[in-house]
C-alpha positions, 0 to 999 in steps of 0.5 A, a space after each residue: 949869949 955864950 955860943 960855945 957853951 950852948 951852941 944849940 942856941 945858934 940854931 934857934 937864932 938861925 931858925 928865927 932868921 930863917 922863919 923871917 926870911 921865908 915869910 918875907 920873901 914868900 908873902 911880900 917878895 914873891 907876891 910882887 907887893 914889894 918888887 925886886 926885879 927877880 922872878 916870883 918863882 925863884 923867890 918862892 924857891 928862896 922862900 921854900 928853902 928858907 922854910 926848909 932851914 928853919 925846920 932843919 934848925 928846929 929838928 936839930 935843936 930838939 934832936 942833936 944835942 952836943 953834936 957839931 954837925 948840925 951847925 956845920 950843915 946849917 952854916 954851909 947851907 947859909 953860905 950857899 943860900 947867900 951865894 945863890 941870892 947874890 948870883 940871882 941879883 947879879 944875873 938879874 941886874 938889868 931888871 933888879 930894883 933898888 929894894 931888891 938890891 937892898 933887901 938881898 944886900 942887907 940879908 946877905 950882910 946878916 946871914 954871912 957873918 951868922 954862917 961864919 959864926 956857926 962854922 967857927 963854933 961848930 969847929 971849935 966844939 968838934 976840936 973840943 969833942 976830940 981833944 976830950 976823947 983823947 984825954 979820956 984814953 
């Protein structure tokens, strides 16, 4: 998939991941079906954040074609989410289960490279848009 030519496809990829995170965190982790050692109210907040990211991704995909700011925004938000999740794991280290460490470790291992790619693509597209505007003068 060439994300430089169609960066909005990255938003769809992110939306699928955000929905998966919202469902996994809300339905399995926050309900204690799979114990993590992190309080369930915090997991609900993470689930709501992921659902909000999915809504943002879908709306941006539908409404903001050709714009770099939605991709940069969601990239930054994804990094913030991962930093929060890692911080929560460290803050609850004494009660963190092996499953919780594995889940949040794998999630961060997937989301951080995606966020970096989103920021990189948005920067490249912004530079390209600026270059095109200058060349039209």
